C-alpha positions as CSV (number, residue, x, y, z in Angstrom):
1,M,27.3,-70.5,-29.9
2,G,29.2,-72.5,-32.3
3,I,31.0,-69.5,-33.5
4,F,31.8,-68.3,-29.9
5,N,33.2,-71.7,-28.7
6,K,35.4,-71.4,-32.0
7,L,37.1,-67.9,-30.8
8,G,40.3,-68.1,-28.8
9,L,40.4,-67.1,-25.0
10,R,41.5,-63.4,-26.0
11,S,38.6,-63.1,-28.5
12,K,36.1,-64.3,-26.2
13,V,37.2,-62.0,-23.4
14,L,37.4,-59.0,-25.7
15,F,33.8,-59.9,-27.0
16,S,32.3,-60.2,-23.8
17,V,33.8,-57.0,-22.6
18,A,32.6,-54.9,-25.6
19,I,29.1,-56.3,-25.3
20,S,29.2,-55.5,-21.5
21,C,30.4,-52.1,-22.4
22,L,27.8,-51.5,-25.1
23,I,24.9,-52.4,-22.8
24,C,26.2,-50.4,-19.6
25,G,26.8,-47.5,-21.7
26,T,23.5,-47.6,-23.1
27,L,21.6,-48.0,-20.2
28,A,23.9,-45.3,-18.2
29,T,23.2,-42.9,-21.1
30,G,19.4,-43.3,-21.1
31,V,19.4,-43.1,-17.3
32,A,21.7,-39.9,-17.3
33,I,19.3,-38.1,-19.8
34,Y,16.2,-39.0,-18.0
35,F,17.3,-37.8,-14.6
36,N,18.9,-34.8,-16.0
37,E,15.8,-33.8,-18.0
38,K,13.7,-34.6,-14.8
39,E,16.0,-32.5,-12.8
40,F,15.9,-29.4,-15.6
41,K,12.2,-29.3,-15.2
42,E,12.2,-29.5,-11.4
43,G,14.5,-26.4,-11.6
44,L,12.2,-24.6,-14.0
45,I,9.2,-25.2,-11.5
46,E,11.5,-24.0,-8.6
47,K,12.3,-20.8,-10.4
48,A,8.6,-20.3,-11.4
49,R,7.7,-20.6,-7.6
50,T,10.4,-18.2,-6.6
51,L,8.8,-15.9,-9.4
52,H,5.5,-16.5,-7.6
53,G,6.6,-15.5,-4.3
54,R,8.0,-12.2,-5.6
55,I,4.8,-11.5,-7.1
56,N,3.0,-12.2,-4.0
57,V,5.3,-10.2,-1.8
58,A,5.0,-7.1,-4.3
59,G,1.1,-7.3,-3.8
60,E,1.3,-7.7,-0.3
61,Y,3.8,-4.8,0.0
62,V,1.7,-2.4,-1.9
63,A,-1.4,-3.4,0.0
64,Q,0.0,-2.7,3.3
65,Q,0.7,0.7,2.2
66,G,-3.1,1.5,2.2
67,G,-2.7,4.3,-0.7
68,L,-5.9,3.3,-2.9
69,K,-8.3,5.1,-0.4
70,P,-6.6,8.5,-0.2
71,M,-6.2,8.2,-3.9
72,I,-9.7,7.9,-4.3
73,K,-10.7,10.8,-2.2
74,I,-8.1,13.0,-3.8
75,F,-9.3,12.6,-7.3
76,T,-13.1,12.5,-6.2
77,D,-12.3,15.9,-4.7
78,K,-10.3,17.0,-7.8
79,Y,-13.2,15.6,-10.5
80,T,-16.5,14.9,-10.5
81,S,-16.3,12.1,-13.2
82,S,-13.9,9.3,-14.2
83,D,-14.1,10.6,-17.6
84,Q,-11.7,13.8,-16.5
85,L,-8.9,11.4,-15.4
86,T,-5.8,11.8,-17.3
87,K,-3.5,9.0,-18.1
88,D,-1.1,10.0,-15.7
89,D,-3.9,10.2,-13.0
90,K,-5.0,6.6,-13.8
91,E,-1.2,5.4,-13.7
92,T,-1.0,6.9,-10.3
93,I,-4.1,5.0,-9.3
94,L,-3.0,1.7,-10.6
95,K,0.2,2.1,-8.7
96,Q,-1.9,1.4,-5.5
97,V,-3.8,-1.5,-6.6
98,P,-2.1,-4.6,-5.5
99,I,-2.9,-7.0,-8.1
100,Y,-1.8,-4.2,-10.7
101,A,1.9,-4.2,-8.8
102,A,1.9,-8.0,-8.7
103,M,1.3,-8.0,-12.8
104,V,4.1,-5.3,-13.3
105,I,6.5,-7.6,-11.2
106,G,5.5,-10.5,-12.9
107,S,6.1,-9.2,-16.6
108,E,9.2,-7.4,-15.7
109,K,12.3,-9.4,-17.2
110,A,10.2,-12.1,-18.5
111,K,11.8,-11.9,-21.7
112,E,15.2,-11.4,-20.2
113,Q,14.9,-14.5,-17.7
114,N,13.3,-16.9,-20.5
115,Y,9.5,-17.2,-19.0
116,E,6.3,-16.3,-20.1
117,F,3.8,-14.4,-17.7
118,R,0.1,-14.5,-18.1
119,V,-2.9,-13.5,-16.3
120,F,-6.4,-15.0,-17.4
121,S,-9.9,-14.9,-16.0
122,D,-13.5,-15.7,-16.7
123,E,-14.5,-12.1,-16.3
124,P,-11.5,-9.9,-17.3
125,R,-11.7,-6.2,-17.8
126,N,-9.1,-6.4,-20.4
127,P,-10.2,-8.6,-23.3
128,K,-6.9,-10.2,-24.0
129,N,-6.8,-11.7,-20.4
130,E,-10.1,-13.6,-21.4
131,A,-9.1,-17.4,-20.6
132,T,-8.9,-19.8,-23.2
133,P,-10.9,-23.2,-23.0
134,E,-7.7,-24.9,-21.9
135,E,-7.0,-22.2,-19.5
136,M,-10.6,-22.5,-18.2
137,K,-10.1,-26.1,-17.2
138,V,-7.2,-24.7,-14.9
139,F,-9.6,-21.7,-13.6
140,N,-12.3,-24.3,-12.8
141,K,-9.8,-26.4,-10.7
142,F,-9.0,-23.0,-8.5
143,K,-12.8,-22.2,-8.5
144,N,-14.0,-25.7,-7.5
145,D,-11.2,-25.9,-4.5
146,S,-10.9,-23.0,-2.3
147,N,-7.9,-24.7,-0.7
148,L,-5.9,-25.4,-3.9
149,K,-2.9,-22.8,-3.9
150,E,-1.0,-24.2,-7.0
151,F,-1.3,-26.3,-9.8
152,V,1.6,-27.5,-11.8
153,L,1.4,-28.7,-15.6
154,N,4.3,-30.5,-17.0
155,K,4.1,-31.2,-20.6
156,D,7.0,-32.5,-22.6
157,N,8.7,-29.3,-23.7
158,E,7.2,-26.9,-21.2
159,V,6.3,-26.4,-17.6
160,T,3.6,-24.1,-16.3
161,V,3.0,-23.1,-12.7
162,Y,-0.6,-21.7,-11.9
163,R,-1.6,-19.8,-8.7
164,P,-4.9,-18.2,-7.9
165,V,-5.8,-14.7,-7.4
166,R,-8.5,-14.1,-5.0
167,I,-10.3,-10.9,-4.1
168,K,-9.4,-9.8,-0.6
169,K,-11.3,-7.2,1.5
170,A,-8.1,-6.3,3.3
171,H,-6.2,-5.5,0.2
172,A,-9.1,-3.0,-0.7
173,C,-10.1,-5.0,-3.5
174,L,-14.0,-4.4,-3.0
175,T,-13.1,-0.7,-3.6
176,C,-13.2,-1.4,-7.3
177,H,-15.0,-4.9,-7.6
178,G,-17.6,-4.4,-4.8
179,N,-21.1,-3.1,-4.2
180,P,-21.8,-0.8,-7.0
181,S,-24.0,1.3,-4.2
182,Q,-20.4,2.2,-2.7
183,S,-19.2,3.8,-6.1
184,P,-17.0,6.8,-5.1
185,W,-18.6,8.5,-8.3
186,G,-22.1,7.6,-7.2
187,N,-22.7,5.8,-10.8
188,G,-22.1,2.2,-10.0
189,K,-18.3,2.6,-11.5
190,D,-15.1,2.6,-9.6
191,I,-12.4,5.1,-9.4
192,L,-11.1,4.3,-13.0
193,G,-14.5,4.4,-14.5
194,F,-15.1,0.4,-14.8
195,D,-18.5,-1.3,-13.8
196,M,-18.4,-2.7,-10.2
197,E,-19.2,-6.3,-10.2
198,N,-20.7,-6.6,-6.7
199,W,-18.2,-9.5,-5.9
200,N,-17.5,-10.9,-2.2
201,D,-14.2,-11.5,-0.2
202,G,-12.4,-14.6,-1.6
203,K,-14.0,-14.8,-4.9
204,L,-11.7,-16.0,-7.4
205,H,-10.7,-13.1,-9.6
206,G,-8.3,-14.7,-12.0
207,V,-5.1,-17.0,-12.1
208,F,-1.3,-16.1,-12.5
209,A,0.6,-18.4,-15.0
210,I,4.3,-18.8,-15.3
211,T,5.4,-20.8,-18.3
212,S,8.9,-21.9,-19.1
213,R,9.7,-23.8,-22.3
214,V,12.7,-26.2,-22.1
215,D,14.0,-25.6,-25.4
216,E,13.9,-22.0,-25.3
217,V,15.7,-22.2,-21.8
218,K,18.5,-24.4,-22.8
219,A,18.9,-22.4,-26.3
220,A,19.4,-19.2,-23.9
221,A,21.7,-21.3,-21.6
222,A,23.7,-22.3,-24.5
223,L,24.0,-18.6,-26.1
224,A,25.3,-17.7,-22.4
225,G,27.9,-20.3,-22.8
226,K,26.4,-22.7,-20.3
227,S,26.3,-26.0,-21.9
228,S,23.9,-29.0,-21.0
229,S,25.6,-31.5,-18.7
230,T,23.7,-34.5,-20.9
231,P,26.0,-34.7,-24.0
232,K,29.1,-34.4,-21.6
233,V,27.7,-37.5,-19.5
234,V,27.2,-39.3,-22.9
235,L,30.6,-38.3,-24.1
236,F,32.3,-39.7,-21.0
237,I,30.4,-42.7,-21.0
238,V,31.3,-43.6,-24.3
239,L,34.9,-42.5,-24.0
240,G,34.8,-44.7,-20.6
241,G,33.4,-47.6,-22.7
242,I,36.0,-47.3,-25.5
243,L,39.0,-46.7,-22.9
244,G,37.6,-49.7,-21.1
245,L,37.6,-51.8,-24.3
246,L,41.2,-50.9,-25.2
247,F,42.3,-51.3,-21.5
248,S,41.0,-55.0,-21.5
249,A,42.4,-55.7,-24.9
250,F,45.6,-54.5,-23.5
251,I,45.7,-56.5,-20.3
252,I,44.5,-59.6,-21.6
253,R,46.6,-59.7,-24.9
254,G,48.5,-63.0,-24.7
255,P,47.7,-63.6,-20.7
256,V,49.0,-67.1,-20.6
257,G,52.0,-66.2,-22.7
258,R,52.9,-63.5,-20.2
259,L,53.1,-65.6,-17.1
260,Q,56.5,-66.7,-17.8
261,S,57.6,-63.0,-18.5
262,V,55.9,-61.9,-15.4
263,V,57.7,-64.4,-13.4
264,H,60.9,-63.6,-15.0
265,G,60.4,-60.1,-14.2
266,L,59.7,-60.7,-10.9
267,S,63.1,-62.3,-10.5
268,V,64.7,-59.2,-11.9
269,T,62.8,-56.9,-9.5
270,K,64.2,-58.6,-6.3
271,D,66.9,-56.3,-5.6
272,Q,64.6,-53.4,-6.1
273,I,61.9,-54.5,-3.7
274,G,64.9,-55.2,-1.1
275,E,66.0,-51.4,-1.8
276,A,62.4,-50.3,-1.7
277,S,61.8,-51.8,1.5
278,N,64.9,-49.7,3.0
279,Q,63.4,-46.7,1.4
280,V,60.1,-47.6,3.1
281,Q,61.8,-47.8,6.3
282,Q,63.4,-44.3,5.8
283,T,60.3,-43.0,4.3
284,S,58.4,-44.1,7.4
285,E,61.0,-42.3,9.6
286,K,60.6,-39.1,7.8
287,M,56.8,-39.3,7.6
288,S,56.9,-40.0,11.6
289,R,58.7,-36.8,12.1
290,S,56.4,-35.0,9.6
291,S,53.4,-35.9,11.2
292,S,54.4,-34.8,14.5
293,E,55.2,-31.4,12.8
294,Q,51.9,-31.4,10.8
295,A,50.0,-32.2,14.2
296,S,51.4,-29.1,15.8
297,S,50.7,-26.8,12.6
298,L,47.2,-28.4,12.7
299,Q,46.5,-27.3,16.1
300,E,47.7,-23.9,15.3
301,T,45.5,-23.8,12.4
302,V,42.6,-25.1,14.3
303,S,43.0,-22.3,17.1
304,S,43.2,-19.6,14.1
305,I,40.1,-21.1,12.6
306,D,38.3,-20.8,15.7
307,E,39.2,-17.0,15.9
308,I,37.8,-16.6,12.4
309,S,34.8,-18.6,13.2
310,S,34.1,-16.1,16.3
311,M,34.6,-13.1,13.8
312,V,32.3,-14.3,11.3
313,Q,29.6,-15.0,13.8
314,K,30.0,-11.5,15.0
315,N,29.7,-10.3,11.2
316,A,26.5,-12.5,11.1
317,D,25.0,-10.8,14.1
318,S,25.9,-7.2,13.0
319,A,24.3,-8.1,9.4
320,Q,21.2,-9.3,11.3
321,S,21.2,-6.1,13.4
322,S,21.6,-3.9,10.5
323,T,18.5,-5.8,8.7
324,Q,16.4,-4.8,11.8
325,H,17.7,-1.3,11.5
326,S,17.2,-1.0,7.7
327,S,13.6,-2.4,8.3
328,E,12.9,0.4,10.9
329,A,14.4,3.0,8.4
330,S,12.0,1.6,5.6
331,Q,9.0,1.9,8.2
332,A,9.9,5.4,8.9
333,A,10.1,6.2,5.4
334,V,6.8,4.9,4.7
335,K,5.4,6.9,7.8
336,G,7.1,10.1,6.2
337,K,5.4,9.5,2.7
338,Q,2.1,9.1,4.6
339,T,2.7,12.3,6.6
340,V,3.6,14.2,3.2
341,D,0.5,12.8,1.5
342,R,-1.5,14.5,4.6
343,M,0.3,17.8,4.1
344,L,-0.8,17.8,0.6
345,T,-4.5,17.2,1.6
346,S,-4.0,20.0,4.3
347,I,-2.7,22.3,2.0
348,R,-5.5,21.7,-0.7
349,E,-7.9,22.2,2.2
350,V,-6.2,25.5,3.1
351,S,-6.6,26.7,-0.5
352,T,-10.2,25.8,-0.4
353,S,-10.6,27.8,3.1
354,N,-8.8,30.7,1.5
355,E,-11.5,30.8,-1.4
356,S,-14.2,30.7,1.3
357,V,-12.4,33.7,3.2
358,V,-12.2,35.6,-0.2
359,S,-16.1,34.9,-0.8
360,E,-17.0,36.0,3.0
361,V,-15.0,39.3,2.5
362,N,-16.8,40.1,-0.6
363,K,-19.8,39.4,1.2
364,N,-18.9,41.9,4.1
365,N,-18.0,44.4,1.6
366,E,-21.4,44.1,0.1
367,K,-22.9,44.4,3.4
368,I,-20.7,47.5,4.2
369,T,-21.9,49.0,1.2
370,E,-25.4,48.6,2.2
371,I,-24.5,50.5,5.7
372,V,-23.0,53.2,3.4
373,S,-26.4,53.2,1.4
374,V,-28.4,53.4,5.0
375,I,-26.0,56.4,6.2
376,S,-26.8,58.3,2.9
377,N,-30.4,57.6,3.4
378,I,-30.0,59.0,7.2
379,G,-28.3,61.8,5.3
380,E,-31.2,62.6,3.2
381,K,-33.7,62.3,6.3
382,T,-31.4,64.7,8.0
383,K,-32.1,67.3,5.3
384,V,-35.8,66.9,5.8
385,I,-35.0,67.6,9.7
386,N,-33.1,70.7,8.7
387,D,-36.2,71.9,6.4
388,I,-38.5,71.0,9.3
389,V,-36.1,73.2,11.5
390,F,-36.2,75.9,9.0
391,Q,-40.3,75.9,9.1
392,T,-40.3,75.8,12.8
393,K,-38.0,78.8,13.2
394,L,-40.4,80.6,10.3
395,L,-43.4,79.5,12.4
396,S,-41.6,80.7,15.8
397,F,-41.2,84.1,14.2
398,N,-44.6,84.7,12.9
399,A,-45.9,83.5,16.5
400,S,-43.7,86.2,18.2
401,V,-44.9,88.7,15.9
402,E,-48.5,87.9,16.5
403,A,-47.5,87.5,20.3
404,A,-46.3,91.1,20.2
405,R,-49.7,92.4,18.2
406,A,-51.4,90.8,21.3
407,G,-49.7,92.9,24.0
408,E,-50.1,91.6,27.5
409,H,-52.3,88.7,26.5
410,G,-49.8,87.4,24.2
411,K,-46.8,87.4,26.5
412,G,-47.0,83.6,27.7
413,F,-47.4,82.7,23.7
414,A,-44.4,84.8,23.0
415,V,-42.3,82.9,25.6
416,V,-43.4,79.7,24.3
417,A,-42.6,80.9,20.5
418,E,-39.3,81.9,21.9
419,E,-38.6,78.4,23.2
420,V,-39.8,76.7,20.0
421,G,-37.4,78.9,18.1
422,N,-34.7,77.9,20.7
423,L,-35.4,74.4,20.3
424,A,-35.5,74.8,16.4
425,S,-32.0,76.2,16.5
426,M,-31.0,73.6,18.7
427,S,-32.4,70.7,16.2
428,G,-31.0,72.7,13.3
429,K,-27.4,72.6,14.9
430,A,-27.6,69.2,15.9
431,A,-29.0,68.1,12.2
432,L,-26.2,69.8,10.7
433,E,-23.5,68.1,13.1
434,I,-25.2,64.7,12.2
435,T,-25.0,65.6,8.6
436,E,-21.2,66.4,8.9
437,M,-20.7,63.0,10.9
438,L,-22.6,61.1,8.3
439,D,-20.3,62.7,5.2
440,S,-17.3,61.7,7.5
441,S,-18.6,58.4,8.1
442,I,-19.3,57.6,4.6
443,K,-15.9,58.9,3.4
444,Q,-14.2,56.7,6.3
445,V,-16.1,53.6,5.4
446,T,-15.6,53.9,1.8
447,E,-11.7,54.3,2.2
448,I,-11.9,51.4,4.7
449,V,-13.8,49.1,2.1
450,E,-11.2,50.1,-0.5
451,S,-8.2,49.7,1.6
452,S,-9.5,46.2,3.1
453,K,-10.1,45.2,-0.5
454,A,-6.5,45.9,-1.8
455,R,-4.8,44.6,1.3
456,M,-6.9,41.4,1.1
457,Q,-6.2,41.0,-2.5
458,V,-2.5,41.2,-1.9
459,L,-2.6,38.8,1.3
460,L,-4.9,36.4,-1.0
461,T,-2.3,36.7,-3.9
462,E,0.8,36.0,-1.7
463,G,-1.4,33.1,0.2
464,E,-1.9,31.3,-3.3
465,E,1.6,31.7,-4.2
466,K,3.0,30.5,-1.1
467,I,0.4,27.4,-1.1
468,S,1.5,26.8,-4.5
469,V,5.0,26.7,-3.6
470,G,4.3,24.4,-0.6
471,M,2.2,22.1,-2.6
472,K,5.2,22.0,-5.2
473,T,7.7,21.2,-2.2
474,A,5.3,18.8,-0.5
475,E,5.2,16.7,-4.0
476,E,8.9,17.1,-4.1
477,C,9.0,15.7,-0.7
478,G,7.0,12.9,-1.6
479,E,8.8,12.0,-4.6
480,R,12.3,12.1,-2.6
481,L,10.7,9.8,0.1
482,E,9.4,7.3,-2.4
483,E,13.1,7.2,-3.9
484,I,14.2,6.9,-0.3
485,L,11.8,4.1,0.3
486,E,13.1,2.3,-2.8
487,S,16.8,2.4,-1.7
488,V,15.8,1.6,1.7
489,N,14.0,-1.5,0.4
490,T,17.2,-2.3,-1.8
491,V,19.4,-1.7,1.1
492,N,17.2,-4.1,3.4
493,Q,17.3,-6.8,0.6
494,M,21.2,-6.5,0.3
495,V,21.8,-6.5,4.0
496,Q,19.3,-9.7,4.3
497,E,21.4,-11.3,1.8
498,I,24.7,-10.4,3.3
499,A,23.1,-11.7,6.7
500,S,22.0,-14.8,5.0
501,A,25.7,-15.3,3.5
502,S,27.3,-14.6,6.9
503,S,25.4,-17.3,8.5
504,E,26.3,-19.5,5.5
505,Q,29.9,-18.4,6.2
506,A,29.5,-19.2,9.9
507,S,28.2,-22.4,9.3
508,G,31.2,-23.4,6.8
509,V,33.7,-22.1,9.1
510,K,32.3,-24.7,11.7
511,E,32.3,-27.3,9.1
512,I,35.9,-26.2,8.2
513,T,36.8,-26.3,11.9
514,K,35.3,-29.7,12.5
515,A,37.1,-31.0,9.3
516,M,40.2,-29.5,10.8
517,Q,39.9,-31.1,14.0
518,M,39.2,-34.2,12.3
519,L,42.4,-33.8,10.3
520,D,44.2,-33.4,13.4
521,T,42.9,-36.6,14.9
522,I,43.8,-38.3,11.5
523,T,47.3,-36.7,11.6
524,H,47.8,-38.4,15.1
525,E,46.6,-41.5,13.7
526,N,49.1,-41.0,10.9
527,S,51.8,-40.6,13.2
528,S,51.1,-43.8,14.8
529,L,50.5,-45.6,11.5
530,S,54.0,-44.3,10.6
531,S,55.6,-46.1,13.4
532,D,53.7,-49.1,12.5
533,S,54.8,-48.6,8.8
534,L,58.4,-48.5,10.1
535,L,57.9,-51.9,11.8
536,T,55.9,-53.2,8.7
537,A,59.0,-52.0,6.6
538,E,61.3,-54.2,8.7
539,T,59.0,-57.4,8.5
540,L,58.9,-56.8,4.8
541,Q,62.4,-57.1,4.5
542,E,62.3,-60.4,6.5
543,K,59.7,-61.6,4.3
544,S,61.0,-60.5,0.8
545,A,63.3,-63.7,0.7
546,D,60.3,-65.9,1.8
547,L,58.4,-64.2,-1.2
548,F,61.0,-65.0,-3.9
549,K,61.4,-68.5,-2.6
550,V,57.7,-68.9,-3.7
551,I,58.1,-67.1,-6.8
552,A,60.9,-69.6,-7.5
553,E,58.6,-72.5,-7.0
554,I,56.0,-71.0,-9.3
555,N,58.7,-70.7,-11.9
556,V,59.6,-74.2,-11.6
557,A,55.7,-75.4,-11.7
558,I,55.5,-73.6,-14.9
559,N,58.7,-74.4,-16.7
560,G,59.9,-77.6,-14.9
561,G,63.4,-77.9,-13.4
562,T,64.5,-78.5,-9.7
563,F,64.0,-76.1,-6.9
564,V,67.4,-75.3,-5.0
565,D,67.1,-73.3,-1.7
566,H,69.9,-71.1,-0.5
567,P,69.5,-71.0,3.2
568,S,72.6,-69.1,3.9
569,D,71.7,-65.9,2.4
570,N,67.8,-66.5,1.3
571,I,68.9,-65.6,-2.6
572,V,67.1,-67.5,-5.3
573,N,68.7,-67.9,-8.7
574,F,65.7,-67.9,-11.2
575,E,67.8,-68.7,-14.1
576,D,68.6,-72.2,-12.8
577,Y,64.8,-73.0,-13.2
578,T,64.2,-71.3,-16.6
579,D,63.1,-74.0,-19.4
580,Q,65.6,-72.7,-22.0
581,N,63.9,-75.1,-24.6
582,N,60.5,-73.0,-24.6
583,S,60.9,-69.1,-25.3
584,D,58.0,-66.6,-23.8
585,E,56.4,-66.7,-27.4
586,E,56.2,-70.3,-27.6
587,F,54.9,-70.9,-24.0
588,A,52.2,-68.3,-24.8
589,K,51.0,-70.2,-27.9
590,K,50.9,-73.4,-26.2
591,A,49.0,-71.7,-23.1
592,S,46.4,-70.1,-25.6
593,G,46.0,-73.4,-27.3
594,E,47.2,-72.4,-30.5
């Protein structure tokens, strides 16, 4: 304190200002760095929550499509074991699994957006997803508290947001993780060939973790040209302290010595203040006129902004309506894809039915062949009948001969023999006709069988080709509908963004309208103030002479002398009261104690 007391007034003031600037700058820098770092981490947490939201929406969307059960039917009809599934088959099945879709969305652009996405569990199917001891602590938090929806771990250099993944029956999770007795292959394995765990609805399956490292994100931002605000804040605080110190040094340089110069300068500016009063008066008049014109222009502007606000509101309503239509188009595309899937299944069933028809036709051909064989057997029996007819005719002839030999006694027997001969002739004729009919029938049946086989073969070949073309066309339709669905979803998202932007614009225009109305009010107030300024300028002219009298008295009080008033013109001659024996420099030395 002894050294400080020996310093002059200027040195004391400068030293106090320097210490104050240093303390304030240090505190401000520390506070700025702390809150900037805190705000940065909170931004990373909100970003992770947004990513989790996208992941959840992706899983919900896939679950609503209900495509896993149809996939299971298709592949179980096609194969007898999961070992027959190709890599493309497994990829097709996985696209219908909600958790897999969520994992794909979480992993996309992770490196580009500077975050790390990880899935871990206590019973993972993939060994790389086995939870570490540190991760098991987080896993057990969700396991022990089914109501816990999120856990945030904030370390020095990184923040991690965890969210649980639970088995949902509504999402068809039990199809792969449920009771082994419900295995689609009948061997306790799910459609992909993994052992079914017999889990229940709501069981904790795993945890999604999104980690952001502060240094990596800042480094990426620096590469992208987005520098941190902390160094700027520190720089501004330091520059402000230096400028404040220099400014303080400047304004306190010889404060006491400058008092006389200030008073002398005030005397010189007397006429300038008088002229300034006149200019203020003229300016006030112009400002009054300008305020009136500005008020009129503002009213027109407010009216235009009201029209713009109405147009923006219409745009917002149209964007909202477009969002609804886009959503309906998305639903229609989903239904179309489901219809194509059903058509594919129907075509496959038709193909299976055709194979059954071929089998039945072959069986019918075999039966017709058997009929031909039976007809042939009948033909053989007919030949036996012909032989019997021949023998009967022979016996009839012999009987006739014997009847002739008997004379009168053999006449009756001769008649009988003749009738037997006639019957034999008729039987022979009928047997011959039957033989001809059988030969013709065998020939016709054979021709019909061969012709039917040929036509059936041609029809089946054409049917298989048409079924193949139909399946290919249906698959292409499914792919096109999938592309349409993706495009509709993209358009839907863009329309939603447009609707949101239109709503924000409408809100902004309303705020602008309020601001313009406020400006209109302020302009009217300014017009009133201009009138008041005009009166004030007139008053200022009247009071300027009184002000300079006071200045003259201050000059006399500092330098001595005699004050003489000039009531006639209110003019004060400051040179009459200037201490000619003391210059400004000498007076400053006396005032500072040197």
